[in-house]
N, C-alpha and C positions, 0 to 999 in steps of 0.2 A: 540541534539540528545541524545538518551538514550546510556549510556556507556556500559551497560552490558545487552543486550536485553534478553537474556536467563533467567535472574533473574526475568524478568517481564512477562513471559509466563503465560497466563491466566488472567492477569490483564488489565483493561482499562487505556489506557494512552492518553494523547494528545501530539502531537510532531509538531514542525514548521520546515519547510525545503523547499528546492526548488525541483521541479520535475527534475530528471535526464533523465528519459527514459519513454516514453509512449508506452506501449504494446498493449493495447486494450481500448475501452472507459471505462472500469471498473477495469483496472490493470495498475499500474506505479510503478516505483523504485524511491525512495528518493535519493537525492544527497548525496554524502559522507556517505553512509551507505549501508548495504545489505538489507535494508527494502524493500520488496515487499508489495505494498498497493493494497488490493483487496476489492472490494465492498461487503458489508455484506449480500446483497440479490441480487437474479437473475436479478432484474429489475434496480438495481442502477448502474448509470454511473456518471462519474466524469466531463463530458464536457470538456475533454481534448483531443487534438490530438497531432501530432507531433510539432505543433506550440505552445503546452502547456509546452515545455521543458524550464526549467529555471523559470517557474511560481512559486511564493512563495505560499505555502499552509500551513493550520493548519488542521491536521487530528486527529480525535478522533476515537479509536477503540480498539479492544482487540488483544493483542499480542499472536501470536502462532508461534511454530517452525515448519517450512513447512515439511510436510511428503507428498511427490508427490502424492502417490496413494490415500491418504485421501482427499487431496485438489482437485485432478481431479475428484473424485467422488462427493464432495460437491460443488465445484465452477467451475468445468469444462468448462461449457457453450460453449463446442466446440473448446476451445483454444487448440493449439498445446501442446501436453504433454511435449515438450522440454522446454517450459516456466517454467512450474512447476520443471521439473528435474534441471534446471539451479539454482533454489534457494533452492534445497533439504538441509535440516538441517539449514537453515537460517531462521531469524526471518520474519515473515510476519505480517502485521497489517491489521486485517479484520475491515475494516472502517465502522462506523456508521455515521460519518459526516465528510465531507471534504469540507473546504472553501478556497478560495483564501485570501491570507493574504495581508493587505495593508502595506503601508510603516511604520505604527506604530505598526504593529504586531497583529492587530486585524482582526478578520475574517469579511469577508463582506457578 
C-alpha cells in the first residue's frame, strides 16, 4: 500500500490489496487503507458484490484526494452523497484497470 497517498495525487499507480468493503458495483474500499476505489468511467464495474470482500485485487489508476462535491458531480451515478462525504479529504483511486490477483500476485 502507498505510505503517503497525498504525495501521489495526480499520479498513476498500481496497488495490490484485498477488498474490505463493497459499496456499489463500481466503488469499493481497500483493506488496511483509506483508499476508495472508483471506476474511471460511468459504465465501468468491478464485478464485485458483498461476496467480493477479502478478494485480492490489483488496481491501476490515478490518485486523487476526494473532494465530495467534485466527485459527486463527476462520479455520482446516483450514489448516496454520504459515501463521498465519508471519504472527504482522503485518497481515492480512479481505477482504469482492476483485476483479481492470483496467489502469485499476478493479475488474472
